[in-house]
C-alpha positions in Angstrom: 26.4 13.1 2.1 27.3 15.9 -0.3 30.7 17.5 -0.5 31.1 21.1 0.6 30.8 23.5 -2.4 33.9 25.6 -3.2 33.9 29.3 -2.8 34.9 31.0 -6.1 36.3 34.5 -5.6 38.8 36.9 -7.0 42.3 36.3 -5.6 43.7 38.8 -3.1 47.4 39.7 -2.5 47.5 37.4 0.5 46.9 34.4 -1.8 50.3 34.9 -3.4 52.2 32.2 -1.4 49.3 29.6 -1.7 49.0 30.1 -5.4 52.8 29.9 -5.9 52.9 26.7 -4.0 49.8 25.3 -5.9 51.6 26.0 -9.2 54.7 24.2 -8.1 52.8 21.2 -6.6 50.7 20.7 -9.7 53.4 21.2 -12.3 53.7 18.6 -15.1 54.7 18.4 -18.7 51.2 17.3 -19.3 50.1 21.0 -19.1 53.2 23.2 -18.8 55.9 24.0 -21.3 58.3 25.5 -18.7 59.7 23.8 -15.6 58.8 25.4 -12.3 61.0 28.1 -10.9 63.7 27.1 -8.4 64.2 28.8 -5.0 64.1 31.5 -4.2 60.6 31.5 -5.7 59.4 34.7 -7.5 56.1 36.2 -6.5 53.1 34.5 -8.1 51.5 37.9 -9.0 53.3 40.0 -11.5 53.0 43.3 -13.1 51.1 41.7 -16.0 48.9 39.4 -13.9 47.7 40.6 -10.5 45.0 39.3 -8.1 42.1 40.6 -10.1 43.2 38.4 -13.1 42.7 35.3 -11.1 39.7 33.5 -9.8 40.4 31.0 -7.0 38.5 28.0 -5.6 38.6 27.8 -1.9 37.5 24.8 0.2 37.5 24.9 4.0 39.5 28.1 3.9 42.2 26.7 1.7 43.0 27.8 -1.9 42.7 24.6 -4.0 42.5 25.9 -7.5 42.8 29.0 -9.7 42.1 30.2 -13.2 44.0 33.1 -14.8 42.0 35.3 -17.3 43.8 37.9 -19.4 44.0 39.4 -22.8 46.0 37.5 -25.5 47.8 40.7 -26.5 47.9 44.4 -25.5 46.6 45.4 -29.0 43.3 47.4 -29.1 42.3 45.4 -32.2 41.7 42.3 -30.1 40.6 43.8 -26.8 37.3 42.1 -27.3 39.0 38.7 -26.6 39.7 37.2 -23.2 42.1 34.3 -22.8 42.5 31.6 -20.2 46.2 31.7 -19.4 46.4 29.2 -16.6 44.3 26.7 -14.7 45.4 24.5 -11.8 43.6 22.3 -9.2 45.3 20.8 -6.2 45.6 17.0 -6.4 43.8 16.7 -3.1 40.7 18.5 -4.6 40.6 16.7 -8.0 37.5 14.8 -9.1 35.1 17.4 -7.6 34.5 19.4 -10.7 36.6 22.4 -9.6 38.3 22.8 -13.0 34.8 22.9 -14.6 33.5 25.3 -12.0 36.5 27.6 -12.4 36.2 27.5 -16.2 32.6 28.4 -16.1 33.3 31.3 -13.7 36.0 32.6 -16.1 33.6 32.4 -19.0 31.0 34.4 -17.0 33.7 36.9 -16.0 34.8 37.4 -19.6 31.1 38.0 -20.5 30.8 40.5 -17.7 33.9 42.3 -18.9 32.3 42.7 -22.4 34.4 40.1 -24.2 32.9 38.7 -27.4 35.2 35.7 -27.4 37.3 33.6 -25.1 40.3 31.5 -26.2 42.9 29.2 -24.7 45.8 27.1 -25.6 46.2 23.5 -24.5 48.9 20.9 -25.1 47.8 18.3 -27.6 48.6 15.4 -25.3 46.5 16.8 -22.4 43.4 14.8 -23.2 41.6 15.4 -19.9 41.8 19.2 -20.3 40.8 19.0 -24.0 37.7 17.0 -23.1 36.8 19.5 -20.4 37.1 22.4 -22.7 35.1 20.7 -25.5 32.4 19.8 -23.0 32.2 23.5 -22.0 31.7 24.7 -25.6 35.3 25.4 -26.7 36.1 24.3 -30.2 39.5 23.7 -31.9 40.4 26.7 -34.0 43.9 25.7 -34.9 46.8 23.4 -34.2 50.5 24.1 -34.3 52.0 20.7 -34.9 55.0 19.7 -32.9 55.3 23.2 -31.4 57.0 22.2 -28.2 59.7 19.6 -27.4 58.7 18.4 -23.9 60.4 15.6 -22.0 61.8 14.2 -25.3 58.6 14.3 -27.3 57.2 16.8 -29.8 53.8 18.1 -28.6 51.1 20.0 -30.5 49.8 23.4 -29.3 46.0 23.3 -29.7 44.2 26.7 -30.0 40.6 26.6 -28.8 37.9 29.2 -28.4 34.2 30.0 -28.2 31.9 32.9 -28.9 30.4 34.5 -25.8 27.4 36.2 -27.4 25.1 34.4 -29.8 25.4 36.0 -33.2 28.6 37.9 -32.2 30.6 36.5 -35.1 29.6 37.0 -38.6 31.8 35.8 -41.5 33.0 38.3 -44.1 30.8 36.5 -46.6 27.7 37.1 -44.5 28.6 40.7 -44.0 29.3 41.2 -47.7 26.1 39.6 -49.0 
């Protein structure tokens, strides 16, 4: 018997409470550098990141995961880069490939938006996430050693990325030859 497939869709304003609750329920120093907010909880959607910046995974009418896709900065000089800026899957839905499904949907969305690259940051000790990203074509492009002090331990900030269009990146040496 196969498991039902998740519906992947853009978030809508009515998802705010469910996404806020999901963020709090899945919080851990394994993947987050800031403790969750305390009541009263702020809205999940902000001026910077609204519903259209989030893809959600829905199973049986319940939001069980999301991925946030944004721009690393507001600079025109890197408007060609999309960045994964959040990913969460409910504990009850883990082990079904939802993280991978959401990541693939975000990569496709970045392509459709015309991005040439997609990047993300992941904590060095988050081995499951790093393995997922590597399996999906992300490569380590930099490491900031001991960037965060989390729960009494210094943790690296690992920068990963991938090109979205074959041949999109040419080195300066290749251009100059």
